[in-house]
C-alpha positions in Angstrom: -98.2 47.0 -37.7 -94.7 46.2 -39.9 -96.5 45.7 -43.7 -93.9 44.4 -45.4 -91.9 41.3 -45.1 -88.3 41.1 -45.6 -86.3 38.7 -46.4 -82.6 37.0 -46.6 -81.0 34.7 -48.9 -77.5 33.7 -50.1 -77.1 32.2 -53.2 -75.2 28.4 -53.2 -73.6 26.5 -56.1 -76.4 23.7 -56.3 -79.4 26.5 -56.6 -77.3 28.0 -59.8 -77.6 27.2 -63.6 -74.9 26.5 -65.8 -74.1 30.1 -66.1 -73.1 30.3 -62.8 -76.4 32.6 -62.2 -79.9 31.6 -60.3 -81.6 30.8 -62.4 -85.5 32.5 -62.9 -87.3 28.9 -61.3 -85.2 29.1 -58.3 -86.3 33.3 -58.3 -89.8 31.7 -58.3 -89.0 30.0 -55.4 -88.1 32.5 -53.5 -91.1 34.7 -54.2 -92.7 31.6 -53.0 -91.1 31.3 -49.5 -91.4 35.2 -49.3 -95.1 34.6 -49.7 -96.1 32.2 -47.4 -93.9 33.5 -44.7 -94.9 36.9 -44.6 -98.5 35.6 -44.8 -98.2 33.3 -42.0 -96.1 35.7 -40.0 -99.8 37.8 -40.2 -102.1 35.3 -39.7 -103.2 34.2 -42.8 -101.0 31.7 -43.6 -100.8 28.2 -44.8 -101.8 26.8 -41.1 -104.6 29.5 -40.7 -106.1 28.8 -44.3 -106.1 25.2 -44.1 -107.8 25.7 -40.5 -110.6 27.0 -42.3 -110.5 24.8 -45.3 -109.2 26.9 -47.7 -105.9 27.7 -49.5 -104.2 30.4 -51.6 -103.5 29.5 -54.9 -101.3 31.9 -57.4 -103.3 32.8 -60.5 -101.0 35.5 -62.2 -97.8 36.2 -61.7 -95.0 39.0 -63.6 -91.7 38.8 -63.1 -88.9 41.1 -64.3 -85.2 40.9 -63.7 -82.5 43.4 -64.7 -79.4 41.4 -64.1 -79.4 37.6 -62.0 -77.4 37.0 -58.6 -74.2 34.3 -59.3 -72.5 32.6 -56.6 -73.1 33.7 -52.6 -74.3 37.0 -53.4 -76.6 38.5 -50.6 -80.4 38.9 -51.3 -83.0 41.0 -50.2 -86.5 40.2 -50.7 -89.0 42.6 -50.3 -92.8 41.6 -49.9 -96.1 43.4 -49.4 -99.8 43.2 -50.3 -100.5 45.8 -52.9 -104.2 45.3 -52.9 -107.3 43.0 -51.8 -110.3 42.5 -53.6 -113.6 40.2 -52.9 -112.0 37.1 -54.4 -108.4 38.4 -55.1 -105.6 40.1 -53.7 -102.4 41.1 -54.9 -98.9 41.1 -53.5 -95.7 42.4 -55.1 -91.8 41.7 -54.5 -88.5 43.7 -54.8 -85.3 42.0 -54.6 -82.1 43.5 -53.9 -78.2 43.0 -54.2 -76.6 43.8 -50.6 -76.2 47.6 -51.3 -79.9 47.6 -52.0 -80.0 48.2 -56.0 -83.2 46.2 -57.0 -82.3 43.8 -59.3 -85.9 42.5 -60.0 -89.7 43.1 -59.6 -92.7 41.3 -59.0 -95.9 41.3 -59.0 -98.6 38.2 -58.7 -102.6 37.8 -58.3 -103.5 35.2 -55.5 -107.3 33.7 -54.4 -108.2 32.1 -51.3 -110.1 28.7 -52.3 -112.3 26.4 -50.6 -110.5 23.1 -50.0 -113.4 20.5 -51.1 -115.1 22.5 -53.8 -111.9 23.9 -55.5 -113.3 27.4 -55.9 -113.2 31.0 -55.1 -114.2 31.6 -51.9 -114.9 35.3 -50.6 -111.7 37.3 -48.5 -111.9 38.6 -45.5 -111.0 42.2 -47.1 -110.9 44.1 -44.0 -108.2 42.0 -42.2 -106.0 41.8 -45.4 -106.4 45.5 -46.6 -105.0 46.4 -43.2 -101.6 44.6 -44.6 -101.7 46.8 -47.7 -98.5 48.8 -48.4 -98.3 52.3 -49.6 -94.7 50.2 -51.2 -95.4 50.8 -54.9 -93.8 48.3 -57.2 -92.5 49.4 -60.5 -93.8 47.1 -63.2 -96.9 46.7 -65.2 -99.3 44.5 -63.3 -100.1 40.4 -65.5 -101.7 41.2 -68.6 -103.8 39.1 -70.9 -102.0 36.5 -72.7 -103.2 35.7 -76.0 -103.8 31.7 -76.8 -101.3 29.6 -78.9 -102.6 26.2 -78.2 -104.6 26.2 -81.5 -100.5 25.4 -82.8 -98.9 22.6 -83.3 -97.4 21.0 -80.0 -93.8 21.9 -79.7 -93.1 18.9 -77.3 -95.2 16.8 -74.3 -94.6 15.8 -70.8 -96.3 13.2 -68.2 -97.0 15.1 -64.8 -94.7 13.2 -62.6 -94.4 12.6 -58.6 -91.3 15.2 -59.0 -93.3 17.7 -60.3 -96.3 17.6 -57.5 -96.6 20.2 -54.5 -98.0 19.2 -51.1 -101.7 19.2 -52.3 -100.5 16.7 -55.4 -101.3 19.0 -58.0 -98.0 20.2 -60.5 -96.2 22.6 -58.3 -96.6 26.0 -60.1 -93.0 26.5 -60.7 -92.9 23.5 -62.1 -94.6 24.9 -64.6 -92.7 27.3 -65.5 -89.7 25.1 -66.2 -91.3 22.6 -68.5 -92.1 25.7 -70.6 -88.3 27.2 -70.2 -87.5 23.7 -71.1 -89.3 24.4 -74.4 -86.4 27.1 -75.5 -83.1 25.5 -77.0 -79.9 25.9 -74.8 -78.5 28.4 -77.9 -80.8 30.3 -76.3 -80.0 30.4 -72.4 -76.4 30.3 -74.0 -76.8 34.4 -75.6 -79.2 35.5 -73.9 -81.5 36.2 -70.9 -85.2 36.4 -69.7 -86.0 40.1 -69.2 -89.6 39.6 -68.2 -91.7 35.9 -67.8 -95.5 35.9 -66.9 -98.1 33.5 -66.2 -101.5 32.9 -65.7 -102.7 29.5 -64.3 -106.4 28.5 -65.5 -106.6 24.9 -64.1 -104.5 21.8 -62.0 -102.0 19.4 -63.2 -102.5 16.3 -61.5 -100.2 13.6 -61.4 -100.7 11.0 -64.6 -101.7 13.5 -66.9 -100.1 13.7 -70.4 -99.8 17.7 -70.9 -98.1 19.4 -74.3 -96.3 22.8 -74.9 -97.1 25.1 -77.3 -95.6 28.3 -78.2 -95.6 31.5 -80.8 -92.3 33.9 -81.4 -94.5 37.1 -81.8 -91.8 39.2 -81.6 -88.4 39.2 -81.7 -87.6 38.5 -78.6 -90.8 37.9 -77.6 -93.2 34.0 -77.1 -96.1 33.7 -75.7 -96.7 30.3 -74.5 -99.6 27.3 -73.3 -99.5 24.1 -71.4 -102.5 22.1 -72.1 -104.3 19.0 -71.6 -106.8 17.3 -74.0 -106.9 21.0 -76.0 -107.3 23.0 -73.5 -105.3 25.3 -71.9 -104.2 24.9 -68.2 -101.9 27.7 -68.1 -100.7 30.8 -70.6 -97.7 32.3 -70.8 -95.6 35.1 -72.2 -91.6 35.0 -72.7 -89.5 38.2 -73.1 -85.8 37.6 -73.8 -83.5 40.4 -74.4 
């Protein structure tokens, strides 16, 4: 049984930012593609879950990047199941360059929900556990992110068509894009994000008016939140270098 998934990408110009590098949200898309494909190849992907009237939802994710790939670079992305519980499962990722050298890692927590009630369902622990890999992920697991939603919002936005995913909810990568858009251009010109962590708490829907809050807690670290009616639908932390 092959427990780990291996996926290959080549960076394209239309995926790059103004610095000529693959930005963090695009890295997130690579991760979600690998996660979906790996699950689908092993019988617990989107189609399999839908037949059971369930779906995977991303609960938490932490990404650490040592460098960002540039134009026409080859990327190898490894993904594997790290742990399985009754309600949540952990999935890990390793990003490698063409020489097999790691340049980034990620850890994510997923839950299965009932498509009608939108509430968590009990996982097939025995079935999923057969895919747990002994491969280790060297970065810290997603942890608690301190609330900042009591602060005055920095900015706001309305959920539009382009923000929606296949379930007509705010796309998990769009959360990240809106959060990062809160920083000014100078930050991106002079620095890079070394660790990004996000905890999804509620679903965003079309037409929702959402606020973005942030607080700088250390020289290069920010805690953030996206809120609706004063309640956080996600919290995040961003560390720059």
